[in-house]
C-alpha positions as CSV (number, residue, x, y, z in Angstrom):
1,M,0.0,0.0,0.0
2,Q,1.4,3.4,-0.9
3,R,1.0,6.1,1.7
4,V,2.3,9.7,2.1
5,P,1.9,12.0,5.0
6,R,-1.7,13.4,5.3
7,G,-1.9,16.8,3.7
8,A,0.8,16.0,1.1
9,Q,-1.1,13.3,-0.7
10,R,-2.3,15.6,-3.5
11,V,1.3,16.8,-4.1
12,S,2.9,13.4,-4.7
13,P,0.9,10.8,-6.5
14,V,3.7,8.2,-6.2
15,A,5.5,8.3,-2.9
16,G,6.2,4.7,-2.0
17,D,5.9,3.6,1.6
18,A,6.2,6.7,3.7
19,G,5.6,5.0,7.0
20,D,3.3,6.8,9.5
21,A,0.9,8.9,7.4
22,S,-0.8,10.4,10.4
23,E,1.4,13.5,10.6
24,P,0.2,16.3,8.4
25,V,2.7,18.0,6.1
26,R,2.2,21.6,4.8
27,V,3.8,22.5,1.4
28,E,4.2,26.2,0.6
29,L,5.8,27.2,-2.7
30,D,6.5,30.5,-4.4
31,A,5.4,30.2,-8.0
32,P,7.4,31.8,-10.9
33,G,4.6,34.3,-11.5
34,G,4.6,35.5,-7.9
35,E,1.7,33.5,-6.7
36,H,1.9,31.5,-3.4
37,W,0.8,27.8,-3.7
38,T,-0.1,25.9,-0.6
39,W,-1.2,22.3,0.2
40,G,-2.0,20.7,3.5
41,A,-3.2,22.0,6.9
42,A,-2.0,25.5,7.8
43,E,-1.4,24.4,11.4
44,A,0.9,21.5,10.4
45,G,4.3,21.7,12.1
46,D,6.0,19.6,9.4
47,R,6.6,21.8,6.4
48,V,8.3,22.0,3.0
49,T,8.7,25.7,1.8
50,G,10.6,27.4,-0.9
51,T,10.3,28.1,-4.6
52,A,8.3,25.9,-7.1
53,L,11.5,25.6,-9.1
54,D,13.5,24.0,-6.3
55,F,10.5,21.7,-5.5
56,C,10.2,20.7,-9.1
57,L,14.0,20.0,-9.4
58,I,13.7,17.7,-6.4
59,V,10.6,15.7,-7.3
60,T,11.9,15.2,-10.8
61,Q,15.2,14.0,-9.3
62,R,17.3,16.6,-11.0
63,R,18.6,17.9,-7.7
64,N,19.1,16.7,-4.2
65,V,17.2,18.7,-1.6
66,A,20.6,19.6,0.0
67,D,21.6,21.4,-3.2
68,T,18.5,23.7,-3.2
69,N,17.1,26.5,-1.0
70,L,14.1,24.4,-0.1
71,R,13.4,24.4,3.6
72,V,12.2,21.1,5.1
73,T,11.0,21.2,8.7
74,G,10.0,18.1,10.8
75,R,10.5,14.4,10.6
76,A,7.5,13.6,8.4
77,A,8.4,16.3,5.9
78,A,12.0,15.2,5.8
79,E,10.9,11.6,5.1
80,W,8.3,12.6,2.5
81,I,10.6,14.9,0.5
82,T,13.2,12.1,0.1
83,I,10.6,9.9,-1.7
84,A,8.3,12.5,-3.4
85,Q,8.5,12.2,-7.2
86,A,6.5,13.6,-10.1
87,F,6.7,10.5,-12.3
88,A,5.4,7.0,-12.2
89,G,7.5,4.1,-11.0
90,A,9.2,2.9,-7.9
91,P,10.9,5.5,-5.7
92,A,14.6,5.8,-6.7
93,D,17.5,7.1,-4.7
94,G,17.8,10.4,-6.6
95,R,20.9,12.4,-7.0
96,P,23.6,12.5,-4.3
97,A,24.1,15.9,-2.5
98,G,26.9,18.2,-3.6
99,L,26.6,17.8,-7.4
100,F,25.1,21.3,-7.9
101,A,25.2,24.6,-6.0
102,A,21.9,25.9,-4.9
103,L,20.4,28.5,-7.2
104,P,20.0,32.1,-5.9
105,T,16.6,32.5,-4.3
106,G,14.0,33.1,-7.0
107,G,16.6,32.3,-9.7
108,R,16.3,30.3,-12.8
109,P,18.6,27.5,-14.0
């Protein structure tokens, strides 16, 4: 059975076995056009925040979260971001940290 933390389920359709799905995760992203995108309960303590670009680079496994400016707060969010992906298939290991420098905040590749 595939499970993701409650509140993040609509963000990652394929997330593998995320363990305890009872902890809500809030995702807050700054969109390229200046909008602010949010998913999950506003009161959730576990959070993923940053730019949509950094988030997309992570969930398409083009970057390791350590090589971005994405902020991940809490155990459930940290576990979830390591397996979140925007494509079908089994979760993969992704890229190792340190291959790329983080982009300037709000920057483009």
